[in-house]
mmCIF file of the N, C-alpha and C atoms, coordinates in Angstrom:
data_MODEL
# 
_entry.id   MODEL 
# 
loop_
_atom_site.group_PDB 
_atom_site.id 
_atom_site.type_symbol 
_atom_site.label_atom_id 
_atom_site.label_alt_id 
_atom_site.label_comp_id 
_atom_site.label_asym_id 
_atom_site.label_entity_id 
_atom_site.label_seq_id 
_atom_site.pdbx_PDB_ins_code 
_atom_site.Cartn_x 
_atom_site.Cartn_y 
_atom_site.Cartn_z 
_atom_site.occupancy 
_atom_site.B_iso_or_equiv 
_atom_site.pdbx_formal_charge 
_atom_site.auth_seq_id 
_atom_site.auth_comp_id 
_atom_site.auth_asym_id 
_atom_site.auth_atom_id 
_atom_site.pdbx_PDB_model_num 
ATOM 1   N N  . MET A 1 1  ? 11.933 -10.612 -3.238 1.00 0.00 ? 1  MET A N  1 
ATOM 2   C CA . MET A 1 1  ? 10.893 -10.013 -2.414 1.00 0.00 ? 1  MET A CA 1 
ATOM 3   C C  . MET A 1 1  ? 9.795  -10.943 -2.080 1.00 0.00 ? 1  MET A C  1 
ATOM 4   N N  . LYS A 1 2  ? 9.691  -11.470 -1.038 1.00 0.00 ? 2  LYS A N  1 
ATOM 5   C CA . LYS A 1 2  ? 8.515  -12.309 -0.609 1.00 0.00 ? 2  LYS A CA 1 
ATOM 6   C C  . LYS A 1 2  ? 7.335  -11.504 -0.185 1.00 0.00 ? 2  LYS A C  1 
ATOM 7   N N  . ALA A 1 3  ? 6.213  -11.852 -0.653 1.00 0.00 ? 3  ALA A N  1 
ATOM 8   C CA . ALA A 1 3  ? 4.970  -11.132 -0.285 1.00 0.00 ? 3  ALA A CA 1 
ATOM 9   C C  . ALA A 1 3  ? 4.863  -11.090 1.156  1.00 0.00 ? 3  ALA A C  1 
ATOM 10  N N  . ASN A 1 4  ? 4.496  -9.948  1.739  1.00 0.00 ? 4  ASN A N  1 
ATOM 11  C CA . ASN A 1 4  ? 4.322  -9.773  3.190  1.00 0.00 ? 4  ASN A CA 1 
ATOM 12  C C  . ASN A 1 4  ? 2.892  -8.884  3.454  1.00 0.00 ? 4  ASN A C  1 
ATOM 13  N N  . VAL A 1 5  ? 2.162  -8.710  2.394  1.00 0.00 ? 5  VAL A N  1 
ATOM 14  C CA . VAL A 1 5  ? 0.914  -7.958  2.553  1.00 0.00 ? 5  VAL A CA 1 
ATOM 15  C C  . VAL A 1 5  ? -0.108 -8.845  2.160  1.00 0.00 ? 5  VAL A C  1 
ATOM 16  N N  . GLY A 1 6  ? -1.081 -9.174  3.026  1.00 0.00 ? 6  GLY A N  1 
ATOM 17  C CA . GLY A 1 6  ? -2.209 -9.944  2.816  1.00 0.00 ? 6  GLY A CA 1 
ATOM 18  C C  . GLY A 1 6  ? -3.371 -9.311  1.991  1.00 0.00 ? 6  GLY A C  1 
ATOM 19  N N  . SER A 1 7  ? -4.371 -10.055 1.674  1.00 0.00 ? 7  SER A N  1 
ATOM 20  C CA . SER A 1 7  ? -5.554 -9.666  0.649  1.00 0.00 ? 7  SER A CA 1 
ATOM 21  C C  . SER A 1 7  ? -6.234 -8.460  1.446  1.00 0.00 ? 7  SER A C  1 
ATOM 22  N N  . ILE A 1 8  ? -6.652 -8.489  2.550  1.00 0.00 ? 8  ILE A N  1 
ATOM 23  C CA . ILE A 1 8  ? -7.359 -7.500  3.272  1.00 0.00 ? 8  ILE A CA 1 
ATOM 24  C C  . ILE A 1 8  ? -6.486 -6.283  3.279  1.00 0.00 ? 8  ILE A C  1 
ATOM 25  N N  . ASP A 1 9  ? -5.256 -6.345  3.626  1.00 0.00 ? 9  ASP A N  1 
ATOM 26  C CA . ASP A 1 9  ? -4.338 -5.319  3.894  1.00 0.00 ? 9  ASP A CA 1 
ATOM 27  C C  . ASP A 1 9  ? -4.069 -4.732  2.496  1.00 0.00 ? 9  ASP A C  1 
ATOM 28  N N  . ARG A 1 10 ? -3.894 -5.480  1.479  1.00 0.00 ? 10 ARG A N  1 
ATOM 29  C CA . ARG A 1 10 ? -3.683 -5.113  0.090  1.00 0.00 ? 10 ARG A CA 1 
ATOM 30  C C  . ARG A 1 10 ? -4.878 -4.302  -0.447 1.00 0.00 ? 10 ARG A C  1 
ATOM 31  N N  . LEU A 1 11 ? -6.066 -4.713  -0.359 1.00 0.00 ? 11 LEU A N  1 
ATOM 32  C CA . LEU A 1 11 ? -7.203 -3.997  -0.727 1.00 0.00 ? 11 LEU A CA 1 
ATOM 33  C C  . LEU A 1 11 ? -7.364 -2.687  -0.041 1.00 0.00 ? 11 LEU A C  1 
ATOM 34  N N  . LEU A 1 12 ? -7.122 -2.536  1.351  1.00 0.00 ? 12 LEU A N  1 
ATOM 35  C CA . LEU A 1 12 ? -7.161 -1.213  2.050  1.00 0.00 ? 12 LEU A CA 1 
ATOM 36  C C  . LEU A 1 12 ? -6.010 -0.374  1.510  1.00 0.00 ? 12 LEU A C  1 
ATOM 37  N N  . ARG A 1 13 ? -4.877 -0.817  1.221  1.00 0.00 ? 13 ARG A N  1 
ATOM 38  C CA . ARG A 1 13 ? -3.773 0.040   0.740  1.00 0.00 ? 13 ARG A CA 1 
ATOM 39  C C  . ARG A 1 13 ? -4.025 0.542   -0.609 1.00 0.00 ? 13 ARG A C  1 
ATOM 40  N N  . ILE A 1 14 ? -4.654 -0.329  -1.448 1.00 0.00 ? 14 ILE A N  1 
ATOM 41  C CA . ILE A 1 14 ? -5.043 0.281   -2.867 1.00 0.00 ? 14 ILE A CA 1 
ATOM 42  C C  . ILE A 1 14 ? -6.000 1.274   -2.658 1.00 0.00 ? 14 ILE A C  1 
ATOM 43  N N  . ILE A 1 15 ? -7.000 1.090   -1.925 1.00 0.00 ? 15 ILE A N  1 
ATOM 44  C CA . ILE A 1 15 ? -7.970 2.208   -1.815 1.00 0.00 ? 15 ILE A CA 1 
ATOM 45  C C  . ILE A 1 15 ? -7.596 3.389   -1.296 1.00 0.00 ? 15 ILE A C  1 
ATOM 46  N N  . ALA A 1 16 ? -6.826 3.335   -0.125 1.00 0.00 ? 16 ALA A N  1 
ATOM 47  C CA . ALA A 1 16 ? -6.451 4.549   0.483  1.00 0.00 ? 16 ALA A CA 1 
ATOM 48  C C  . ALA A 1 16 ? -5.311 5.238   -0.492 1.00 0.00 ? 16 ALA A C  1 
ATOM 49  N N  . GLY A 1 17 ? -4.563 4.611   -1.137 1.00 0.00 ? 17 GLY A N  1 
ATOM 50  C CA . GLY A 1 17 ? -3.615 5.090   -2.171 1.00 0.00 ? 17 GLY A CA 1 
ATOM 51  C C  . GLY A 1 17 ? -4.303 5.924   -3.260 1.00 0.00 ? 17 GLY A C  1 
ATOM 52  N N  . LEU A 1 18 ? -5.383 5.284   -3.736 1.00 0.00 ? 18 LEU A N  1 
ATOM 53  C CA . LEU A 1 18 ? -6.209 5.940   -4.804 1.00 0.00 ? 18 LEU A CA 1 
ATOM 54  C C  . LEU A 1 18 ? -6.940 7.249   -4.311 1.00 0.00 ? 18 LEU A C  1 
ATOM 55  N N  . ILE A 1 19 ? -7.461 7.019   -3.005 1.00 0.00 ? 19 ILE A N  1 
ATOM 56  C CA . ILE A 1 19 ? -8.301 8.195   -2.378 1.00 0.00 ? 19 ILE A CA 1 
ATOM 57  C C  . ILE A 1 19 ? -7.261 9.395   -2.320 1.00 0.00 ? 19 ILE A C  1 
ATOM 58  N N  . ILE A 1 20 ? -6.065 8.976   -1.668 1.00 0.00 ? 20 ILE A N  1 
ATOM 59  C CA . ILE A 1 20 ? -5.055 10.227  -1.318 1.00 0.00 ? 20 ILE A CA 1 
ATOM 60  C C  . ILE A 1 20 ? -4.744 10.727  -2.755 1.00 0.00 ? 20 ILE A C  1 
ATOM 61  N N  . ALA A 1 21 ? -4.484 9.999   -3.779 1.00 0.00 ? 21 ALA A N  1 
ATOM 62  C CA . ALA A 1 21 ? -3.955 10.480  -4.981 1.00 0.00 ? 21 ALA A CA 1 
ATOM 63  C C  . ALA A 1 21 ? -4.895 11.338  -5.707 1.00 0.00 ? 21 ALA A C  1 
ATOM 64  N N  . ILE A 1 22 ? -6.207 10.852  -5.575 1.00 0.00 ? 22 ILE A N  1 
ATOM 65  C CA . ILE A 1 22 ? -7.393 11.578  -6.248 1.00 0.00 ? 22 ILE A CA 1 
ATOM 66  C C  . ILE A 1 22 ? -7.563 12.958  -5.506 1.00 0.00 ? 22 ILE A C  1 
ATOM 67  N N  . ILE A 1 23 ? -7.529 12.913  -4.168 1.00 0.00 ? 23 ILE A N  1 
ATOM 68  C CA . ILE A 1 23 ? -7.700 14.174  -3.392 1.00 0.00 ? 23 ILE A CA 1 
ATOM 69  C C  . ILE A 1 23 ? -6.567 15.179  -3.654 1.00 0.00 ? 23 ILE A C  1 
ATOM 70  N N  . GLY A 1 24 ? -5.280 14.670  -3.953 1.00 0.00 ? 24 GLY A N  1 
ATOM 71  C CA . GLY A 1 24 ? -4.264 15.483  -4.371 1.00 0.00 ? 24 GLY A CA 1 
ATOM 72  C C  . GLY A 1 24 ? -4.445 16.123  -5.824 1.00 0.00 ? 24 GLY A C  1 
ATOM 73  N N  . VAL A 1 25 ? -5.071 15.346  -6.581 1.00 0.00 ? 25 VAL A N  1 
ATOM 74  C CA . VAL A 1 25 ? -5.416 15.954  -8.006 1.00 0.00 ? 25 VAL A CA 1 
ATOM 75  C C  . VAL A 1 25 ? -6.527 16.957  -7.844 1.00 0.00 ? 25 VAL A C  1 
ATOM 76  N N  . ILE A 1 26 ? -7.468 16.657  -7.067 1.00 0.00 ? 26 ILE A N  1 
ATOM 77  C CA . ILE A 1 26 ? -8.508 17.549  -6.951 1.00 0.00 ? 26 ILE A CA 1 
ATOM 78  C C  . ILE A 1 26 ? -8.063 18.963  -6.494 1.00 0.00 ? 26 ILE A C  1 
ATOM 79  N N  . PHE A 1 27 ? -7.313 18.786  -5.278 1.00 0.00 ? 27 PHE A N  1 
ATOM 80  C CA . PHE A 1 27 ? -6.874 20.141  -4.703 1.00 0.00 ? 27 PHE A CA 1 
ATOM 81  C C  . PHE A 1 27 ? -5.540 20.580  -5.400 1.00 0.00 ? 27 PHE A C  1 
ATOM 82  N N  . ASP A 1 28 ? -5.205 20.096  -6.326 1.00 0.00 ? 28 ASP A N  1 
ATOM 83  C CA . ASP A 1 28 ? -4.033 20.404  -7.122 1.00 0.00 ? 28 ASP A CA 1 
ATOM 84  C C  . ASP A 1 28 ? -2.715 20.592  -6.283 1.00 0.00 ? 28 ASP A C  1 
ATOM 85  N N  . SER A 1 29 ? -2.490 19.609  -5.433 1.00 0.00 ? 29 SER A N  1 
ATOM 86  C CA . SER A 1 29 ? -1.534 19.494  -4.482 1.00 0.00 ? 29 SER A CA 1 
ATOM 87  C C  . SER A 1 29 ? -0.469 18.214  -4.683 1.00 0.00 ? 29 SER A C  1 
ATOM 88  N N  . TRP A 1 30 ? 0.737  18.682  -4.486 1.00 0.00 ? 30 TRP A N  1 
ATOM 89  C CA . TRP A 1 30 ? 1.784  17.645  -4.497 1.00 0.00 ? 30 TRP A CA 1 
ATOM 90  C C  . TRP A 1 30 ? 1.667  16.507  -3.476 1.00 0.00 ? 30 TRP A C  1 
ATOM 91  N N  . TRP A 1 31 ? 0.898  16.911  -2.434 1.00 0.00 ? 31 TRP A N  1 
ATOM 92  C CA . TRP A 1 31 ? 0.735  15.776  -1.391 1.00 0.00 ? 31 TRP A CA 1 
ATOM 93  C C  . TRP A 1 31 ? 0.160  14.575  -1.979 1.00 0.00 ? 31 TRP A C  1 
ATOM 94  N N  . GLY A 1 32 ? -0.602 14.702  -3.051 1.00 0.00 ? 32 GLY A N  1 
ATOM 95  C CA . GLY A 1 32 ? -1.201 13.559  -3.578 1.00 0.00 ? 32 GLY A CA 1 
ATOM 96  C C  . GLY A 1 32 ? -0.249 12.307  -4.137 1.00 0.00 ? 32 GLY A C  1 
ATOM 97  N N  . LEU A 1 33 ? 1.030  12.789  -4.308 1.00 0.00 ? 33 LEU A N  1 
ATOM 98  C CA . LEU A 1 33 ? 1.966  11.830  -4.550 1.00 0.00 ? 33 LEU A CA 1 
ATOM 99  C C  . LEU A 1 33 ? 2.250  10.925  -3.399 1.00 0.00 ? 33 LEU A C  1 
ATOM 100 N N  . ILE A 1 34 ? 1.880  11.174  -2.334 1.00 0.00 ? 34 ILE A N  1 
ATOM 101 C CA . ILE A 1 34 ? 2.029  10.378  -1.164 1.00 0.00 ? 34 ILE A CA 1 
ATOM 102 C C  . ILE A 1 34 ? 1.245  9.208   -1.310 1.00 0.00 ? 34 ILE A C  1 
ATOM 103 N N  . GLY A 1 35 ? 0.037  9.341   -2.091 1.00 0.00 ? 35 GLY A N  1 
ATOM 104 C CA . GLY A 1 35 ? -0.813 8.168   -2.349 1.00 0.00 ? 35 GLY A CA 1 
ATOM 105 C C  . GLY A 1 35 ? -0.048 6.930   -3.061 1.00 0.00 ? 35 GLY A C  1 
ATOM 106 N N  . ILE A 1 36 ? 0.968  7.381   -3.717 1.00 0.00 ? 36 ILE A N  1 
ATOM 107 C CA . ILE A 1 36 ? 1.739  6.274   -4.726 1.00 0.00 ? 36 ILE A CA 1 
ATOM 108 C C  . ILE A 1 36 ? 2.299  5.248   -3.727 1.00 0.00 ? 36 ILE A C  1 
ATOM 109 N N  . ILE A 1 37 ? 2.768  5.597   -2.509 1.00 0.00 ? 37 ILE A N  1 
ATOM 110 C CA . ILE A 1 37 ? 3.381  4.650   -1.517 1.00 0.00 ? 37 ILE A CA 1 
ATOM 111 C C  . ILE A 1 37 ? 2.441  3.445   -1.126 1.00 0.00 ? 37 ILE A C  1 
ATOM 112 N N  . PRO A 1 38 ? 1.048  3.755   -0.665 1.00 0.00 ? 38 PRO A N  1 
ATOM 113 C CA . PRO A 1 38 ? 0.410  2.754   -0.264 1.00 0.00 ? 38 PRO A CA 1 
ATOM 114 C C  . PRO A 1 38 ? -0.345 1.973   -1.515 1.00 0.00 ? 38 PRO A C  1 
ATOM 115 N N  . LEU A 1 39 ? -0.373 2.749   -2.651 1.00 0.00 ? 39 LEU A N  1 
ATOM 116 C CA . LEU A 1 39 ? -0.896 2.188   -3.791 1.00 0.00 ? 39 LEU A CA 1 
ATOM 117 C C  . LEU A 1 39 ? 0.190  1.106   -4.314 1.00 0.00 ? 39 LEU A C  1 
ATOM 118 N N  . ALA A 1 40 ? 1.472  1.502   -4.329 1.00 0.00 ? 40 ALA A N  1 
ATOM 119 C CA . ALA A 1 40 ? 2.495  0.539   -4.695 1.00 0.00 ? 40 ALA A CA 1 
ATOM 120 C C  . ALA A 1 40 ? 2.723  -0.758  -3.934 1.00 0.00 ? 40 ALA A C  1 
ATOM 121 N N  . THR A 1 41 ? 2.673  -0.410  -2.544 1.00 0.00 ? 41 THR A N  1 
ATOM 122 C CA . THR A 1 41 ? 2.899  -1.544  -1.647 1.00 0.00 ? 41 THR A CA 1 
ATOM 123 C C  . THR A 1 41 ? 1.786  -2.464  -1.672 1.00 0.00 ? 41 THR A C  1 
ATOM 124 N N  . GLY A 1 42 ? 0.416  -1.986  -2.014 1.00 0.00 ? 42 GLY A N  1 
ATOM 125 C CA . GLY A 1 42 ? -0.619 -3.010  -2.294 1.00 0.00 ? 42 GLY A CA 1 
ATOM 126 C C  . GLY A 1 42 ? -0.454 -3.698  -3.594 1.00 0.00 ? 42 GLY A C  1 
ATOM 127 N N  . LEU A 1 43 ? -0.063 -2.891  -4.614 1.00 0.00 ? 43 LEU A N  1 
ATOM 128 C CA . LEU A 1 43 ? 0.079  -3.650  -5.877 1.00 0.00 ? 43 LEU A CA 1 
ATOM 129 C C  . LEU A 1 43 ? 1.079  -4.676  -5.962 1.00 0.00 ? 43 LEU A C  1 
ATOM 130 N N  . PHE A 1 44 ? 2.346  -4.455  -5.252 1.00 0.00 ? 44 PHE A N  1 
ATOM 131 C CA . PHE A 1 44 ? 3.438  -5.357  -5.342 1.00 0.00 ? 44 PHE A CA 1 
ATOM 132 C C  . PHE A 1 44 ? 3.366  -6.300  -4.131 1.00 0.00 ? 44 PHE A C  1 
ATOM 133 N N  . ARG A 1 45 ? 2.456  -6.321  -3.266 1.00 0.00 ? 45 ARG A N  1 
ATOM 134 C CA . ARG A 1 45 ? 2.356  -7.011  -2.079 1.00 0.00 ? 45 ARG A CA 1 
ATOM 135 C C  . ARG A 1 45 ? 3.456  -7.102  -1.136 1.00 0.00 ? 45 ARG A C  1 
ATOM 136 N N  . PHE A 1 46 ? 4.274  -6.095  -1.180 1.00 0.00 ? 46 PHE A N  1 
ATOM 137 C CA . PHE A 1 46 ? 5.583  -6.031  -0.403 1.00 0.00 ? 46 PHE A CA 1 
ATOM 138 C C  . PHE A 1 46 ? 5.525  -4.727  0.226  1.00 0.00 ? 46 PHE A C  1 
ATOM 139 N N  . CYS A 1 47 ? 5.750  -4.729  1.714  1.00 0.00 ? 47 CYS A N  1 
ATOM 140 C CA . CYS A 1 47 ? 5.986  -3.520  2.413  1.00 0.00 ? 47 CYS A CA 1 
ATOM 141 C C  . CYS A 1 47 ? 7.275  -3.461  2.998  1.00 0.00 ? 47 CYS A C  1 
ATOM 142 N N  . PRO A 1 48 ? 8.150  -2.461  2.512  1.00 0.00 ? 48 PRO A N  1 
ATOM 143 C CA . PRO A 1 48 ? 9.574  -2.546  3.060  1.00 0.00 ? 48 PRO A CA 1 
ATOM 144 C C  . PRO A 1 48 ? 9.609  -2.185  4.613  1.00 0.00 ? 48 PRO A C  1 
ATOM 145 N N  . LEU A 1 49 ? 8.554  -1.550  5.239  1.00 0.00 ? 49 LEU A N  1 
ATOM 146 C CA . LEU A 1 49 ? 8.538  -1.305  6.661  1.00 0.00 ? 49 LEU A CA 1 
ATOM 147 C C  . LEU A 1 49 ? 8.288  -2.703  7.435  1.00 0.00 ? 49 LEU A C  1 
ATOM 148 N N  . TYR A 1 50 ? 7.469  -3.524  6.827  1.00 0.00 ? 50 TYR A N  1 
ATOM 149 C CA . TYR A 1 50 ? 7.141  -4.845  7.381  1.00 0.00 ? 50 TYR A CA 1 
ATOM 150 C C  . TYR A 1 50 ? 8.295  -5.807  7.429  1.00 0.00 ? 50 TYR A C  1 
ATOM 151 N N  . PHE A 1 51 ? 9.241  -5.670  6.477  1.00 0.00 ? 51 PHE A N  1 
ATOM 152 C CA . PHE A 1 51 ? 10.518 -6.454  6.517  1.00 0.00 ? 51 PHE A CA 1 
ATOM 153 C C  . PHE A 1 51 ? 11.315 -6.505  7.646  1.00 0.00 ? 51 PHE A C  1 
ATOM 154 N N  . PRO A 1 52 ? 11.929 -5.436  8.024  1.00 0.00 ? 52 PRO A N  1 
ATOM 155 C CA . PRO A 1 52 ? 12.774 -5.364  9.249  1.00 0.00 ? 52 PRO A CA 1 
ATOM 156 C C  . PRO A 1 52 ? 12.006 -5.632  10.625 1.00 0.00 ? 52 PRO A C  1 
ATOM 157 N N  . LEU A 1 53 ? 10.625 -5.387  10.649 1.00 0.00 ? 53 LEU A N  1 
ATOM 158 C CA . LEU A 1 53 ? 9.874  -5.770  11.790 1.00 0.00 ? 53 LEU A CA 1 
ATOM 159 C C  . LEU A 1 53 ? 9.349  -7.090  11.773 1.00 0.00 ? 53 LEU A C  1 
ATOM 160 N N  . LYS A 1 54 ? 9.700  -7.848  10.682 1.00 0.00 ? 54 LYS A N  1 
ATOM 161 C CA . LYS A 1 54 ? 9.217  -9.230  10.600 1.00 0.00 ? 54 LYS A CA 1 
ATOM 162 C C  . LYS A 1 54 ? 7.767  -9.479  10.786 1.00 0.00 ? 54 LYS A C  1 
ATOM 163 N N  . ILE A 1 55 ? 7.025  -8.674  10.129 1.00 0.00 ? 55 ILE A N  1 
ATOM 164 C CA . ILE A 1 55 ? 5.490  -8.726  10.103 1.00 0.00 ? 55 ILE A CA 1 
ATOM 165 C C  . ILE A 1 55 ? 5.018  -9.094  8.870  1.00 0.00 ? 55 ILE A C  1 
ATOM 166 N N  . SER A 1 56 ? 4.049  -9.816  8.857  1.00 0.00 ? 56 SER A N  1 
ATOM 167 C CA . SER A 1 56 ? 3.464  -10.398 7.614  1.00 0.00 ? 56 SER A CA 1 
ATOM 168 C C  . SER A 1 56 ? 1.889  -10.708 7.781  1.00 0.00 ? 56 SER A C  1 
ATOM 169 N N  . THR A 1 57 ? 1.079  -9.959  6.930  1.00 0.00 ? 57 THR A N  1 
ATOM 170 C CA . THR A 1 57 ? -0.342 -10.061 7.048  1.00 0.00 ? 57 THR A CA 1 
ATOM 171 C C  . THR A 1 57 ? -0.834 -11.143 6.105  1.00 0.00 ? 57 THR A C  1 
ATOM 172 N N  . THR A 1 58 ? 0.032  -11.867 5.438  1.00 0.00 ? 58 THR A N  1 
ATOM 173 C CA . THR A 1 58 ? -0.422 -12.953 4.553  1.00 0.00 ? 58 THR A CA 1 
ATOM 174 C C  . THR A 1 58 ? -0.772 -14.194 5.256  1.00 0.00 ? 58 THR A C  1 
ATOM 175 N N  . GLU A 1 59 ? -1.680 -14.946 4.744  1.00 0.00 ? 59 GLU A N  1 
ATOM 176 C CA . GLU A 1 59 ? -1.953 -16.257 5.351  1.00 0.00 ? 59 GLU A CA 1 
ATOM 177 C C  . GLU A 1 59 ? -1.102 -17.202 5.128  1.00 0.00 ? 59 GLU A C  1 
ATOM 178 N N  . LYS A 1 60 ? -0.781 -18.348 5.610  1.00 0.00 ? 60 LYS A N  1 
ATOM 179 C CA . LYS A 1 60 ? 0.282  -19.345 5.484  1.00 0.00 ? 60 LYS A CA 1 
ATOM 180 C C  . LYS A 1 60 ? 0.059  -19.917 4.146  1.00 0.00 ? 60 LYS A C  1 
ATOM 181 N N  . ASP A 1 61 ? -1.043 -20.155 3.437  1.00 0.00 ? 61 ASP A N  1 
ATOM 182 C CA . ASP A 1 61 ? -1.146 -20.727 2.128  1.00 0.00 ? 61 ASP A CA 1 
ATOM 183 C C  . ASP A 1 61 ? -0.785 -19.743 1.098  1.00 0.00 ? 61 ASP A C  1 
ATOM 184 N N  . GLU A 1 62 ? -0.691 -18.505 1.193  1.00 0.00 ? 62 GLU A N  1 
ATOM 185 C CA . GLU A 1 62 ? -0.375 -17.510 0.118  1.00 0.00 ? 62 GLU A CA 1 
ATOM 186 C C  . GLU A 1 62 ? 1.002  -17.503 -0.351 1.00 0.00 ? 62 GLU A C  1 
# 
C-alpha cells in the first residue's frame, strides 16, 4: 500500500475520527464506530477510495 493521504489530509482525518468516536461514546451510540474509518485512514496514510480514483494528497517528496 503506497501512501496516498498527505499531511494536512491526515491531520484532518485523525481529528474528525476522534471527534466522531468521542461523540459516539458520549451519546452511547454505535454510530461512534464510524469514527474508526477516518482515524484508521489517517493513521495508515492510505485511503481505499482514493486508490481506484487515482487521487493522492501527498506531496511528491513524501
